[in-house]
C-alpha positions in Angstrom: -23.8 -7.4 3.6 -20.3 -8.3 2.5 -20.7 -6.7 -0.7 -19.1 -4.0 -2.5 -21.2 -1.0 -3.1 -20.9 2.5 -4.1 -20.9 4.8 -7.9 -19.3 3.4 -10.8 -16.8 5.2 -12.5 -15.8 5.6 -15.7 -12.9 4.2 -17.3 -12.7 2.0 -13.9 -10.8 -1.1 -15.9 -8.0 1.6 -16.8 -6.7 2.1 -13.4 -8.1 -0.6 -11.8 -5.9 -3.1 -13.6 -3.1 -1.0 -12.7 -3.7 -1.6 -8.8 -2.8 -5.0 -9.5 1.1 -6.2 -8.4 2.8 -7.3 -12.0 5.6 -9.5 -12.4 8.5 -8.2 -11.5 12.2 -8.3 -13.1 16.3 -7.3 -12.0 17.7 -4.7 -13.9 21.2 -3.7 -13.4 21.9 -0.2 -13.2 24.5 1.4 -11.2 25.9 -0.7 -8.9 23.3 -2.6 -8.0 19.9 -4.2 -8.3 16.6 -2.5 -8.9 13.0 -3.9 -9.4 10.6 -2.6 -11.9 7.4 -3.4 -12.4 6.3 -3.7 -15.9 2.4 -2.8 -15.3 1.3 -6.4 -16.8 -2.1 -6.9 -15.7 -3.1 -10.1 -14.2 -5.8 -10.7 -17.1 -5.5 -9.2 -20.6 -8.3 -7.4 -22.2 -10.9 -5.2 -20.5 -11.7 -6.2 -17.5 -15.1 -4.2 -16.0 -14.7 -5.5 -12.6 -11.6 -6.6 -11.5 -12.4 -7.9 -8.3 -14.9 -10.0 -9.3 -12.3 -11.9 -11.3 -10.3 -11.9 -7.9 -13.1 -13.1 -6.0 -13.7 -16.2 -8.2 -9.6 -17.3 -8.2 -9.1 -21.3 -7.3 -10.0 -21.8 -3.4 -10.5 -17.9 -2.8 -14.6 -18.0 -3.2 -14.6 -20.8 -0.4 -12.1 -19.3 2.0 -14.5 -16.2 1.6 -17.2 -18.1 2.6 -16.2 -19.7 6.1 -14.9 -16.1 6.5 -18.2 -14.8 6.5 -19.8 -17.5 8.1 -17.5 -16.9 11.0 -18.5 -13.2 11.4 -22.1 -14.4 11.8 -21.2 -17.0 14.1 -19.6 -13.7 16.0 -22.4 -11.5 15.8 -24.8 -14.2 17.2 -22.9 -14.5 20.3 -25.5 -12.8 23.1 -22.7 -10.5 25.1 -23.2 -8.3 21.9 -26.5 -7.8 22.6 -25.5 -5.2 25.3 -21.7 -4.6 25.3 -20.6 -5.0 21.3 -19.0 -1.4 21.7 -16.8 -3.0 24.4 -16.1 -5.4 22.3 -14.8 -3.8 19.5 -13.1 -2.0 21.9 -11.1 -4.9 23.6 -10.0 -6.1 20.1 -9.2 -3.2 18.7 -6.4 -3.0 21.4 -5.6 -6.5 20.2 -5.1 -5.6 16.8 -3.1 -2.9 17.7 -0.9 -4.6 19.5 -0.5 -6.9 16.9 0.1 -4.1 14.6 2.8 -3.0 16.0 4.4 -6.3 16.7 4.1 -7.1 12.8 5.8 -3.9 12.1 9.2 -5.1 14.9 7.8 -3.8 18.0 6.1 -6.6 20.0 5.1 -5.9 23.5 2.8 -7.5 25.9 -0.5 -6.9 25.8 -1.0 -5.5 29.5 1.9 -3.3 28.3 0.6 -1.6 25.4 -1.2 1.7 26.7 2.1 2.6 28.5 4.2 1.7 26.2 6.7 4.7 24.9 7.8 2.6 21.7 6.6 4.6 18.7 5.4 2.5 16.3 3.4 0.7 19.6 1.5 4.6 20.3 1.4 4.8 16.7 -1.0 1.6 16.6 -3.1 2.6 19.0 -3.3 6.2 17.6 -4.5 5.0 14.4 -6.5 1.8 16.0 -8.7 5.0 18.1 -9.3 6.8 14.6 -10.7 4.5 12.7 -14.0 4.5 13.9 -14.4 8.3 12.3 -12.7 7.4 9.1 -15.1 4.8 7.4 -17.4 7.1 5.5 -14.3 9.3 4.0 -12.8 6.2 3.6 -15.7 5.4 0.8 -15.0 8.5 -0.9 -11.7 10.3 -0.1 -9.4 7.5 0.3 -6.3 9.4 -0.4 -6.9 11.6 2.6 -7.5 8.6 4.7 -4.4 7.5 3.8 -2.5 10.5 5.0 -4.9 10.5 8.4 -3.7 7.4 9.0 0.3 7.8 8.4 -0.1 11.2 10.2 -1.3 8.8 13.2 1.2 6.0 12.4 4.3 7.8 11.8 4.3 10.2 14.5 7.8 10.7 16.4 9.0 8.0 13.5 9.3 11.3 10.2 9.5 14.0 10.4 7.2 14.8 7.6 4.0 12.2 8.5 1.4 11.9 5.7 3.2 12.5 2.8 4.0 10.4 0.0 7.9 9.5 -0.3 10.1 11.2 -2.2 12.9 8.3 -2.2 12.9 5.3 -4.0 14.8 3.9 -0.9 11.6 2.6 1.9 12.0 0.4 4.8 11.4 -3.6 4.2 10.8 -5.0 7.5 9.0 -7.9 6.0 11.7 -8.8 3.3 9.6 -8.2 0.5 12.3 -6.1 -2.0 12.8 -2.8 -3.2 9.6 -0.7 -3.3 8.7 0.9 -6.5 9.7 4.3 -7.5 7.8 7.2 -6.5 6.0 7.6 -9.7 5.3 4.1 -9.9 4.0 4.2 -6.4 1.6 7.1 -7.5 0.2 5.2 -10.6 -0.6 1.8 -8.1 -2.4 4.3 -5.5 -4.5 6.0 -8.7 -5.6 2.0 -9.1 -6.3 1.6 -5.8 -8.6 4.4 -5.1 -10.2 3.4 -7.9 -11.5 0.3 -6.2 -12.1 1.7 -3.1 -14.3 4.7 -5.3 -16.0 1.8 -7.3 -18.7 -0.8 -7.6 -18.0 -4.3 -7.9 -19.5 -7.5 -7.1 -17.1 -8.6 -5.3 -17.3 -9.5 -1.0 -15.3 -6.8 0.8 -13.1 -9.3 2.2 -11.8 -9.6 -1.6 -11.3 -5.5 -1.7 -9.8 -5.5 1.6 -6.8 -8.2 1.2 -6.1 -6.2 -2.4 -5.9 -2.8 -0.2 -3.7 -4.3 2.6 -1.3 -5.9 -0.2 -1.3 -2.7 -2.3 -0.3 -0.6 0.4 2.0 -3.4 1.7 4.1 -3.9 -0.8 4.1 -0.4 -2.0 5.2 1.3 1.2 4.0 5.0 -0.1 5.2 6.7 3.1 8.3 5.0 4.0 7.5 4.5 7.3 5.2 3.1 9.5 3.3 1.7 5.7 2.7 -1.8 7.3 0.4 -0.2 9.9 -1.7 1.7 7.9 -2.3 -1.1 5.2 -3.5 -3.4 7.7 -5.3 -0.2 9.3 -6.9 0.2 5.9 -7.9 -3.7 5.7 -9.7 -3.3 9.1 -11.4 -0.2 7.8 -12.6 -1.9 4.6 -13.8 -4.9 6.4 -16.1 -3.0 8.9 -17.1 0.1 6.0 -18.3 -2.8 3.0 -20.5 -4.6 5.9 -18.0 -8.3 6.4 -18.0 -6.9 9.8 -19.8 -3.6 10.6 -19.2 -3.5 14.5 -15.3 -3.6 14.0 -15.1 -6.7 16.4 -13.0 -9.3 14.4 -9.1 -8.6 15.3 -7.8 -9.2 11.6 -4.0 -8.0 12.5 -3.8 -10.3 15.2 -5.0 -13.0 13.1 -2.0 -11.7 10.4 0.1 -11.9 13.4 -1.1 -15.8 14.6 -0.1 -16.8 11.0 3.7 -16.1 11.5 6.4 -16.5 8.4 2.8 -17.2 5.9 1.6 -13.0 5.9 5.0 -12.1 4.3 5.4 -15.3 2.2 1.0 -14.8 1.0 2.6 -10.6 0.3 5.5 -12.2 -1.5 2.6 -14.2 -3.1 0.8 -11.5 -4.2 4.0 -9.8 -5.6 4.1 -12.2 -8.0 1.6 -11.2 -10.2 0.2 -14.9 -11.2 -3.6 -15.9 -10.5 -2.2 -18.8 -8.5 -0.1 -15.7 -6.0 -3.3 -13.6 -6.0 -5.1 -16.5 -4.8 -3.1 -17.5 -2.2 -2.7 -13.6 -0.3 -6.6 -13.2 -0.3 -6.9 -17.0 1.5 -4.3 -16.2 3.6 -6.6 -12.9 4.9 -10.0 -15.4 4.5 -8.0 -17.0 7.1 -6.8 -13.7 9.1 -10.3 -13.1 9.6 -11.3 -16.1 10.1 -8.4 -16.0 13.6 -10.0 -12.2 14.5 -12.9 -14.1 15.1 -12.0 -16.2 17.1 -10.2 -14.0 19.4 -13.3 -11.4 19.1 -15.4 -15.4 20.3 -12.9 -15.5 23.1 -13.4 -11.8 24.5 -17.1 -12.2 24.6 -16.3 -15.6 26.7 -14.6 -13.5 29.1 -17.1 -10.4 29.7 -20.0 -13.2 29.7 -17.8 -15.0 33.0 -17.0 -11.9 34.7 
């Protein structure tokens, strides 16, 4: 459990390398700077299992192991013997609230269900839908991403579920300009190859890469952060690390404060150290999400 399984895809290494963020350079065009992505892979030559390479970066195995142990301890809690669906539902609410806050809509937990904020309502709709999307995520990730955006961006855009056609995209985390639509499509092709392919890497590594790619690409131009964090949680559930979706990983990202955006900027650098920094951050977010789920269990046990 917690390993990535699937049907091998012929030629995985080439599109998989496109899923990695390459080093960015600034060029002058017209009146302002524009970021270009040079598509240089992190490692030269053929990479048959790029996720496994990432899983072996400095500090990543230890961080992933710590997160795995935290999840295992959580799953031993006696409350989960009979009430795991209730814990999952409460965790989902906490996660939706945290994801909306990271998108700029920070409301108290008790006010979330009745909030009229479209970002909060979108995060709630996404959270409610995740349990039905797992099997489709493995086989048709583009369809799932479109569905997630349709749910997240209702009321925010007139054309939810469709990739952006403009080079402009909101930048709530200060990551810099998004890649142009053609580059975004190429990178999404690589991400699809990773999700539908096979790897010996832990599920947490795939979840971290899926989250980062969607966050930095901003493929839809609205509510992309909500979609990215939902894809991470969906991957952790469907690929076996947290099959009952108990860990409020979104809350872990929120609790880490500036480290969330800093981790994404490190990933965007395209260096092995930068990618490792991001994956370690995600592992800690899982651990913090487990802590929240444990607190939910304890509160339910006390009655």
